[in-house]
MARGU-13758 format. One record per residue (C-alpha): y, z, x; residue in one letter. Coordinates in pm, whole numbers, plus 32768, in hexadecimal, padded with zeros to 4 digits. Each point is the difference from the previous one (the first is absolute). Example, Ala and Ser with C-alpha at 12.3 -4.5 7.8 and 13.67 -1.06 7.14 Angstrom:
2
PT;7E3E;830C;84CE;A
PT;8158;7FBE;8089;S
END
This chain:
474
PT;E43A;19FA;4808;X
PT;817C;800D;800A;X
PT;7FEE;805A;8171;X
PT;7F30;7ECA;8045;X
PT;80F7;7F29;7F3E;X
PT;8128;8086;80C5;X
PT;7F44;7FBB;8141;X
PT;7FC0;7E92;7FAF;X
PT;812D;7F90;7F32;X
PT;8149;7FB8;80B4;X
PT;811B;80EC;7FAD;X
PT;80DC;7EDF;7F89;X
PT;7F05;7FA0;7EF5;X
PT;7FE1;8165;7F87;X
PT;817B;8025;7FF8;X
PT;8021;7EC2;7F32;X
PT;7EF9;807A;7F0D;X
PT;80A9;8155;7FDC;X
PT;8152;7F5C;7FC6;X
PT;7F69;7F24;7EF3;X
PT;7F60;812E;7F59;X
PT;814B;80BB;800F;X
PT;80B8;7EDB;7F60;X
PT;7F03;7FF9;7EE4;X
PT;8029;8176;7FC5;X
PT;817B;7FE4;7FFD;X
PT;7FF9;7EEA;7EFD;X
PT;7F32;80E8;7F22;X
PT;811F;80FA;7FE7;X
PT;80B0;7FD4;7EB0;X
PT;8167;806D;7FBE;X
PT;7FD6;80B6;7EB5;X
PT;8175;800E;7FB2;X
PT;8023;7E8B;8039;X
PT;7ED9;7FBC;7F18;X
PT;808E;80D8;7EE8;X
PT;8154;7F5D;802B;X
PT;7F6D;7EB6;7F80;X
PT;7FFB;8081;7E9A;X
PT;8111;8107;801D;X
PT;80F9;7EE6;803F;X
PT;7F8F;7F53;7EC0;X
PT;801F;8141;7F35;X
PT;8143;806A;80B0;X
PT;7F4D;814C;802D;X
PT;8053;8111;80F9;X
PT;7EEA;80FF;7FCF;X
PT;801C;8160;8087;X
PT;7F26;804A;812D;X
PT;7F5A;8127;7F52;X
PT;8007;8081;7E99;X
PT;80AF;813C;8078;X
PT;812F;7F2E;8060;X
PT;8037;7F8F;7E98;X
PT;8143;808F;7F76;X
PT;803C;7FF7;7E89;X
PT;8179;800D;7FBF;X
PT;8091;80FD;7F11;X
PT;8079;7EE4;7F1E;X
PT;7EE4;7F05;7FE4;X
PT;8083;7EBB;7F6F;X
PT;7F1E;7EEC;7F7F;X
PT;804A;7F1D;8128;X
PT;7FB2;8117;80F7;X
PT;7EB6;8049;7F51;X
PT;7FA8;7E8E;8010;X
PT;805C;7FF5;8171;X
PT;7F26;812C;8052;X
PT;7EDC;7F67;7F44;X
PT;8033;7EB8;80B8;X
PT;7FFB;80B9;814D;X
PT;7EE7;80F7;7FCC;X
PT;7F0B;7F92;7EF2;X
PT;7EA8;7FC7;8098;X
PT;7FA3;7EF1;7F06;X
PT;810C;7F20;8096;X
PT;7F87;804E;8160;X
PT;7E99;7FA8;7F9E;X
PT;8073;7EB5;7F6D;X
PT;80CD;7FCB;813C;X
PT;7EC7;8029;80D0;X
PT;7F5A;7EF3;7F29;X
PT;8120;7F1A;8058;X
PT;7FE0;805A;8170;X
PT;7E8C;7FB9;7FF9;X
PT;8049;7EAC;7F63;X
PT;80F0;7FB5;811E;X
PT;7EF1;8067;80F6;X
PT;7F08;7F1A;7F51;X
PT;80FC;7EE4;8020;X
PT;8028;8041;8175;X
PT;7E88;801C;8020;X
PT;7FD7;7EAB;7F5C;X
PT;80D2;7F6B;8118;X
PT;7F0D;8097;80F8;X
PT;7EF9;7EFE;7F9C;X
PT;80C5;7F02;80CE;X
PT;7FF0;80DF;8133;X
PT;7ED4;801B;80E8;X
PT;7F42;8143;8034;X
PT;7FE6;806B;816B;X
PT;7F24;8118;8081;X
PT;7F6E;809C;813A;X
PT;7E8C;804C;800B;X
PT;7FAC;80C0;8140;X
PT;7E8F;7FE7;805C;X
PT;7F49;80D9;80FC;X
PT;7E95;7FA3;803E;X
PT;7F05;80E7;80AF;X
PT;7E8F;7FB6;8040;X
PT;7EF7;80A6;80D3;X
PT;7F98;7F31;8132;X
PT;7EC8;7F20;7FEF;X
PT;7EB3;806B;8090;X
PT;7FC1;7EE7;80FD;X
PT;7E8E;8053;8031;X
PT;7F4C;7EB6;8015;X
PT;8141;7F3B;7FD0;X
PT;80D7;803C;8131;X
PT;816C;7F8E;7FE0;X
PT;7FFC;7FD7;7E82;X
PT;80F9;811E;7FD2;X
PT;810C;7F30;80A9;X
PT;7FFC;7F0C;7ED8;X
PT;8072;8104;7EFB;X
PT;8136;80DC;7FF7;X
PT;7FBE;8171;7FD0;X
PT;816B;805D;7FBB;X
PT;814B;7F52;7FBE;X
PT;8150;8038;7F51;X
PT;80B8;7EF3;7F3A;X
PT;8153;800B;7F55;X
PT;8008;7ED5;7F10;X
PT;8130;7F9A;7F35;X
PT;7FAD;7F55;7EB7;X
PT;80E5;7F42;7F12;X
PT;7FA1;7F7B;7EA8;X
PT;80BA;7F3B;7EF4;X
PT;7F7F;7F9A;7EA5;X
PT;80DB;7F28;7F22;X
PT;7FF9;7F54;7EB2;X
PT;816D;7F93;8001;X
PT;8029;7FAD;7E8F;X
PT;7F44;8133;7F84;X
PT;80AF;80ED;80F1;X
PT;8158;7F71;7FB0;X
PT;7FC4;8038;7E8C;X
PT;7F8C;8162;804D;X
PT;8149;8044;80B1;X
PT;80C5;7F79;7ED7;X
PT;7F31;80D3;7F0F;X
PT;803B;8136;80D5;X
PT;8177;7FBE;7FFB;X
PT;7FFD;7FDF;7E85;X
PT;7F32;8140;7FE5;X
PT;8105;80B7;80D1;X
PT;8113;7F7E;7F1A;X
PT;7F34;8075;7ED6;X
PT;7FE1;8161;808D;X
PT;8176;8006;8043;X
PT;8048;7FA2;7E97;X
PT;7F0A;8107;7F82;X
PT;80AB;8102;80DA;X
PT;8155;7FAF;7F6B;X
PT;7F6B;8000;7EA0;X
PT;7F6F;815A;803D;X
PT;8156;8071;807C;X
PT;809E;7F89;7EBB;X
PT;7EF7;80B3;7F31;X
PT;8034;8140;80C7;X
PT;8179;7FF4;7FCE;X
PT;7FCC;7FD9;7E89;X
PT;7F07;8121;7FFA;X
PT;80FA;80DE;80B5;X
PT;810C;7FA1;7F02;X
PT;7F17;8047;7EDB;X
PT;7FAA;8158;8087;X
PT;816A;8048;805B;X
PT;8082;7FB4;7EA2;X
PT;7EDE;80B6;7F5D;X
PT;8068;8139;80BE;X
PT;816D;7FCC;7FA0;X
PT;7FA1;7FD1;7E94;X
PT;7F2F;813B;7FFB;X
PT;8110;80C2;80B5;X
PT;80F8;7F93;7EF8;X
PT;7F0C;806D;7EF3;X
PT;7FE6;8156;80A3;X
PT;817B;801C;8005;X
PT;8021;7FA3;7E8F;X
PT;7EDD;80DE;7F94;X
PT;8087;812F;80BA;X
PT;8153;7FD6;7F5D;X
PT;7F5C;7FD6;7EAC;X
PT;7F26;812F;803C;X
PT;8130;80D9;803E;X
PT;8090;7F91;7EB3;X
PT;7EB6;8041;7F50;X
PT;7FDD;815C;8096;X
PT;815A;8053;7F81;X
PT;7FA1;7F73;7EAC;X
PT;7EC5;80D9;7FF4;X
PT;80CB;8135;8056;X
PT;80FE;7FA5;7EF3;X
PT;7EEC;7FD2;7EFA;X
PT;7F64;814F;805B;X
PT;8150;80AF;7FD6;X
PT;8039;7F56;7EB1;X
PT;7EA5;8064;7F90;X
PT;8049;8169;804F;X
PT;8148;7FE1;7F42;X
PT;7F41;7F71;7ED9;X
PT;80B8;7EB2;7FFC;X
PT;7EE5;7F2B;808F;X
PT;7E97;7FD0;7F9D;X
PT;7ED7;804E;80DF;X
PT;7FA0;7E92;7FE4;X
PT;8142;7F9A;80B0;X
PT;7FB2;80E9;8122;X
PT;7E9E;7F78;8024;X
PT;807D;7E9B;7FF5;X
PT;80FC;8047;8114;X
PT;7EF7;80AA;80D8;X
PT;7F0D;7EDE;7FD1;X
PT;810C;7F06;8062;X
PT;8051;80CA;8138;X
PT;7E91;8012;8060;X
PT;7FD7;7E86;7FD7;X
PT;8128;7FC6;80E7;X
PT;7F65;80EB;8103;X
PT;7EC2;7F2F;7FF8;X
PT;80C9;7EC3;803A;X
PT;80BF;80A9;811B;X
PT;7EC0;8076;80AB;X
PT;7F6C;7EA3;7FEC;X
PT;813D;7F62;808B;X
PT;800F;80F6;8123;X
PT;7E97;7FAF;8057;X
PT;804A;7E8B;7FF1;X
PT;8126;802E;80ED;X
PT;7F27;80B9;80FA;X
PT;7EED;7EFA;7FEF;X
PT;80F7;7EE1;801C;X
PT;80A8;8095;8132;X
PT;7EAC;802E;80A4;X
PT;7FAB;7E93;7FBB;X
PT;814F;7F8C;8086;X
PT;7FCE;80CD;813D;X
PT;7EAC;7F5C;802C;X
PT;8092;7EA4;7FD7;X
PT;8118;8033;80FE;X
PT;7F16;80A9;80F9;X
PT;80A4;8159;7FFA;X
PT;7F43;814A;7FE5;X
PT;80E2;8068;7EDF;X
PT;815A;7FBF;7F79;X
PT;8060;8166;805C;X
PT;8114;802D;7EFF;X
PT;8094;7EA4;802A;X
PT;80ED;7F9A;7EEA;X
PT;7FC0;7EB2;7F54;X
PT;812E;7F44;7F7C;X
PT;8023;7EC2;7F36;X
PT;8103;7F15;8098;X
PT;7F67;7EB0;7FA6;X
PT;80BE;7F4A;7EF0;X
PT;7F57;7EB3;7FAD;X
PT;80D0;7ED2;7FA0;X
PT;8028;7FBB;7E8F;X
PT;7FCA;7E89;8018;X
PT;7ECA;7F57;8085;X
PT;7FA0;7E97;803F;X
PT;7F5C;7F1E;7F01;X
PT;7E89;7FFC;7FD9;X
PT;7FE2;7EA9;80A5;X
PT;80C1;807C;8130;X
PT;7F2C;813A;8019;X
PT;7EC0;7F32;7FEA;X
PT;8077;7F18;8113;X
PT;8060;8127;80DD;X
PT;7EB0;80AB;7FCA;X
PT;7F38;7EC8;8058;X
PT;80CA;7FDC;8141;X
PT;801A;816A;8073;X
PT;7EC6;80B6;7F8E;X
PT;7F40;805B;813B;X
PT;7EB1;801D;7F4E;X
PT;8023;7E99;7F87;X
PT;8059;7F97;8161;X
PT;7EC7;80B4;807C;X
PT;7F2F;7F46;7EFD;X
PT;8090;7EB8;807F;X
PT;7FA5;8060;8165;X
PT;7EA1;8054;7F8D;X
PT;7FE6;7EA2;7F6F;X
PT;806E;7F6F;8150;X
PT;7EF5;80CF;80AE;X
PT;7EFD;7F6F;7F10;X
PT;807A;7E9C;8043;X
PT;7FDE;8034;8177;X
PT;7EA5;808C;7FBD;X
PT;7F9C;7EB7;7F5B;X
PT;807E;7F3A;812B;X
PT;7F4E;80E8;80F2;X
PT;7EBA;7FDC;7F3F;X
PT;8016;7E83;8008;X
PT;804D;8013;8175;X
PT;7EA7;8096;8039;X
PT;7F82;7E97;7FFB;X
PT;80CE;7FB4;8136;X
PT;7F6B;8036;815C;X
PT;8027;8145;80BC;X
PT;804F;7FDD;8172;X
PT;7F8C;8101;8101;X
PT;806F;801C;8169;X
PT;7F5D;80F0;80F6;X
PT;806F;8036;8169;X
PT;7F60;80F1;80F8;X
PT;8068;8056;8162;X
PT;7FD3;8121;80F4;X
PT;80FD;80E7;809D;X
PT;7EED;807A;80E3;X
PT;7E98;7F8C;8026;X
PT;7ECB;8064;80C8;X
PT;7EEC;7F6A;7F2B;X
PT;7F45;7EC0;8057;X
PT;8076;7EED;8013;X
PT;8138;808A;80A5;X
PT;80B2;7EAF;800D;X
PT;8007;7FD1;7E81;X
PT;814B;809C;7F91;X
PT;8052;7F68;7EAE;X
PT;7F6F;7F4E;7ED4;X
PT;808E;7F6B;7EC2;X
PT;7F72;7F96;7EAF;X
PT;80A0;7F31;7EEE;X
PT;7F50;7FDE;7EB2;X
PT;804B;7F8F;7E9C;X
PT;7F47;8068;7EC6;X
PT;800A;7EFA;7EEB;X
PT;7F6A;8087;7EBC;X
PT;7F0E;7F0B;7F63;X
PT;7F2D;80DC;7F1F;X
PT;8063;8167;7FB6;X
PT;7F19;803F;7ED8;X
PT;8123;7FDF;7F0D;X
PT;80B8;8130;808F;X
PT;8145;7F47;8043;X
PT;7FF8;7F5F;7EA7;X
PT;7FD4;8156;7F5C;X
PT;8121;8088;80CD;X
PT;80DA;7EE4;7F81;X
PT;7F9A;8045;7E97;X
PT;8051;8171;802A;X
PT;8154;7FB9;809F;X
PT;805D;7F17;7EDF;X
PT;7F9C;810E;7F08;X
PT;80DB;80FB;80B8;X
PT;8122;7F0B;7FF7;X
PT;7FE1;7FCF;7E89;X
PT;7FE8;8177;7FD3;X
PT;813A;803C;80D0;X
PT;80BF;7EF8;7F38;X
PT;7F97;809F;7EB7;X
PT;8067;8159;807B;X
PT;8157;7F81;8064;X
PT;8028;7F53;7EAE;X
PT;7F95;813B;7F45;X
PT;80EC;80D7;80CB;X
PT;8124;7F14;7FBC;X
PT;7FC6;801C;7E89;X
PT;7FDF;817A;801C;X
PT;814A;8013;80BD;X
PT;80B2;7F3C;7EEF;X
PT;7F6D;80F3;7F02;X
PT;807E;812A;80CC;X
PT;815D;7F69;8013;X
PT;8010;7FCE;7E86;X
PT;7F86;8162;7FBB;X
PT;80EB;8099;8102;X
PT;812B;7F41;7F75;X
PT;7FA9;8064;7E9B;X
PT;7FD5;816B;8068;X
PT;8158;7FF5;80A2;X
PT;80A3;7F74;7EC7;X
PT;7F48;80FE;7F2B;X
PT;806B;8123;80DA;X
PT;816D;7F92;7FF0;X
PT;7FF1;8002;7E83;X
PT;7F47;814B;7FFB;X
PT;8104;80AB;80D9;X
PT;8118;7F95;7F16;X
PT;7F44;805C;7EC2;X
PT;7F7B;814C;8085;X
PT;815B;8064;8071;X
PT;8081;7FC3;7EA1;X
PT;7ED8;80C1;7F6E;X
PT;803A;8125;80EB;X
PT;8172;8019;7FA9;X
PT;7FB2;7FF1;7E8C;X
PT;7EE2;80FD;8019;X
PT;80DB;80EF;80C6;X
PT;8112;7FE5;7EF8;X
PT;7EFE;8038;7EEC;X
PT;7F84;813A;80B0;X
PT;815E;808F;8012;X
PT;8038;7FAB;7E93;X
PT;7EB9;80AB;7FA1;X
PT;806F;813A;80B8;X
PT;814C;8005;7F49;X
PT;7F50;7FC6;7EB2;X
PT;7F0C;811B;8046;X
PT;811B;80EF;8056;X
PT;80A9;7F99;7EB8;X
PT;7EBC;8038;7F40;X
PT;7FD6;7E8F;7FAC;X
PT;7EC8;7FC4;80D5;X
PT;7EC6;80B9;8067;X
PT;7F93;8067;815C;X
PT;7EEF;7EF7;7FEE;X
PT;810E;7EFA;7FD9;X
PT;80A6;807D;813F;X
PT;7EBB;8001;80C2;X
PT;7FA7;7EA3;7F8A;X
PT;8155;7F7B;8067;X
PT;7FE4;80B0;814F;X
PT;7EA9;7F6B;8047;X
PT;807D;7EA7;7FAB;X
PT;812F;8029;80E3;X
PT;7F20;807A;811B;X
PT;7F0B;7EE0;7FD7;X
PT;811B;7F03;7FF6;X
PT;809F;808D;813A;X
PT;7EBA;7FFD;80C3;X
PT;7FB0;7E9D;7F8F;X
PT;815D;7F8C;8066;X
PT;7FE8;809A;815B;X
PT;7EA6;7F6D;8038;X
PT;8074;7EA9;7F89;X
PT;8117;8002;8101;X
PT;7F06;8030;811D;X
PT;7F12;7F06;7F64;X
PT;8117;7EFF;7FFE;X
PT;8036;802A;8177;X
PT;7E8C;7FED;803F;X
PT;7FDD;7EC5;7F2E;X
PT;8105;7F54;80DA;X
PT;7F3A;805B;8139;X
PT;7EC4;7F84;7F57;X
PT;80AF;7EB7;7FB1;X
PT;8061;7FE3;816E;X
PT;7E96;803D;805D;X
PT;7F83;7EFB;7F07;X
PT;80E9;7EFA;8093;X
PT;7FAE;8059;8169;X
PT;8159;8094;804A;X
PT;7FA3;816C;8034;X
PT;8006;7FDF;817A;X
PT;8091;80B3;812B;X
PT;8156;7F53;7FE1;X
PT;8010;8082;7E9A;X
PT;7FC4;8162;807E;X
PT;8118;7FD3;80FE;X
PT;80F2;7F89;7EF3;X
PT;7F9E;8128;7F27;X
PT;803E;80EC;8124;X
PT;815B;7F6A;8036;X
PT;8056;802F;7E91;X
PT;7F8A;816A;8008;X
PT;80D7;804C;8131;X
PT;8132;7F77;7F52;X
PT;7FC8;80DF;7ED1;X
PT;7FD2;813E;80C6;X
PT;8129;80F1;7FEE;X
END
């Protein structure tokens, strides 16, 4: 069949058709890097080409951990693809104002007529021909399609805001994991130092028991206290290992491979008033901005539903690049039509009702989210104030408990206190020290959580944190 086509169709027509097919195939090639760059620019991300190229520095600061998570976490990339697909939907909505053009090659073959009894009748019918028609079609409802374009633009803005909101949540999650690891590492350090003291105390009690100057009860109490500290130490070591594994997962690294975590973030002591924080949150929270965009999408949906009552215009144009079929002198045709809905069985009315319901729902969701954001700001600010007070009070408690422990040791050596008094004072000093160290990390984390609640935990914040960390490095 292809041989017959080549025999009948001029080479120029075939060349034009092949060039057109080649152009269509070339336009189907997508630059993957250019597509990904649409959301990488928003995130300020520079992801590694392959996971094997990820390099975890020996000293992993908080800002570096946040940067690695921003570059390599797949959740952000997935949300970025949602944003890209929204941009594609917006561009696709514009395509409704463009005609569709296509080639429809036709090759017709028929066995010749048997002219028995009807001589010459076969000359009235074609037994074979090849046509190359070019068809163009355009369907428009201007008001409806314009509203669809506006809705698609608002949907793209919504996905962008959701992407930035997810970035903020991820940065906070990295900080929470980072400080949880630091807190547990500090606990391990304190417990190991305490364990060395308790082991020496057990050995001292055993020697005194042999010398007959200490009771067996004192030895057992010392051994029990040492064992309890070992349990705490084992738990803390396990928590450190689990936390480092979680942090490696968040930043996209196979493991932290012995990286050292350091705390160089010192939050400011003064914060803005509650009214200022509320105003900032309502302006800068990306999830609230996304809810507002969703409401705009719903409004455009109402307009598009109402526009269904307007006429739809269709334009069809057909011509031939090459033609052999009868009649051979008819080379083009055109059709203009308009569809004016008169009775649609109530379908358009139901679409309008549904779109209004979706608009009310979107408005209620935005209102609910705004109230929830104000609640988060109040809680975050109160937690910050509470943590500041706790750090001061726990530091005082730790210093007093440490002094009481030393005094109990001196009293025991002078015979004025029992070994149980020493152990009790030691436990209290240990608990106070651990609580103080944990409160210091909680204070830093509460400041980051306040930044998140007000919509300020963004990429510029990470950059400022990185600059501060570089200044503090020796």
